[in-house]
C-alpha positions, 0 to 999 in steps of 0.5 A: 359167377356160381351160384349154390345150389339151393334145392338140397337146403330146401330139401332138408328144411321141409324134411325137418318140418315133417318130422315131429319134434320128438323125432329130431330130438332123440338121441341115436339109440347104441348099438345092442351087445351080446347076451353074455347069459345064455340063450337060444334055450330055455332056462328054468327060473326059481318062481321066488326070484322073479318080481313083475315091473309091469305088462311087458317087464319083469325083474329077476334077483339071481342074487343082490348084486345081480339083477336081470331085467327081461323085456318081454318079446313078442308085446308091447303093454300100456304104460303104467307110472314112470317119472324117471323114464318120463311117463309122468301118468299111467295109460289107460289099461297099464296098471290092469296089464300090470296086475295081469302080469303079477297074477299069471307069474303069481300062479306059475309053478315053473318059470323059463327064459327065452333069450336072444342073443343080443340085449336091447339097446338099454342092455336089457334081456329080450326074450320070452317067458313061459309059465307052466310051459305057457307062453307069456306073451300070447297070454297077454295079447289073448287078453286084450292087454298087450299089443303085438310087436312082432310086427315092428320088431321081427322075429328076434330068432324064434319064428316060432314064439313070434307067429304065435303072437302074430296068431293071437293078436289076430283072433283078439282083434282091435285094441282098447288102448293107443299104441304104447309107442304112441304114448310113450311118445306124447308123454316125452312132448308133456315132459319136455313141456312140463320142465320148460314150465319149471311144473312137477307130475302130480302124485 
């Protein structure tokens, strides 16, 4: 009589238990698509067309029907409240990071975008933003309102800009807030529990 080995089944069960619930349930991310707009070089943008969403995301309203979302490279700032993105509550320092971005962009007479060659998995432009010639990612890291993300995602084809962000993060030292990635994972779990209980986030 031939017996089926149990070791692979036991290993699979152990691995499933070891993984956090959020990691087990998240669907795989789609492959990134090529960037259809000019990339690899700085592109000037009329400051009047730019709006800030949060500390690491900006919008460029090229026309009524053409709005480009820029996920700024090199940084991850504390989260602001976005219930539609499973963020029912703002993270500490999230509103401060957004206020810093709004102030920095409002004072800029010259805005330039340096786009990567691919979009992110959600269709957003990945790029560095320069305000009056200064790398915004470096500015917000120096203000201690952003975690550097180069160590996690690489330089995205911009080694000089990424190195500048890493140097700024090293000089800034420890941050006063939880890693935004860890915060997002906790909020996903919280939103799932709230939905199961039929609860709505507070306004």
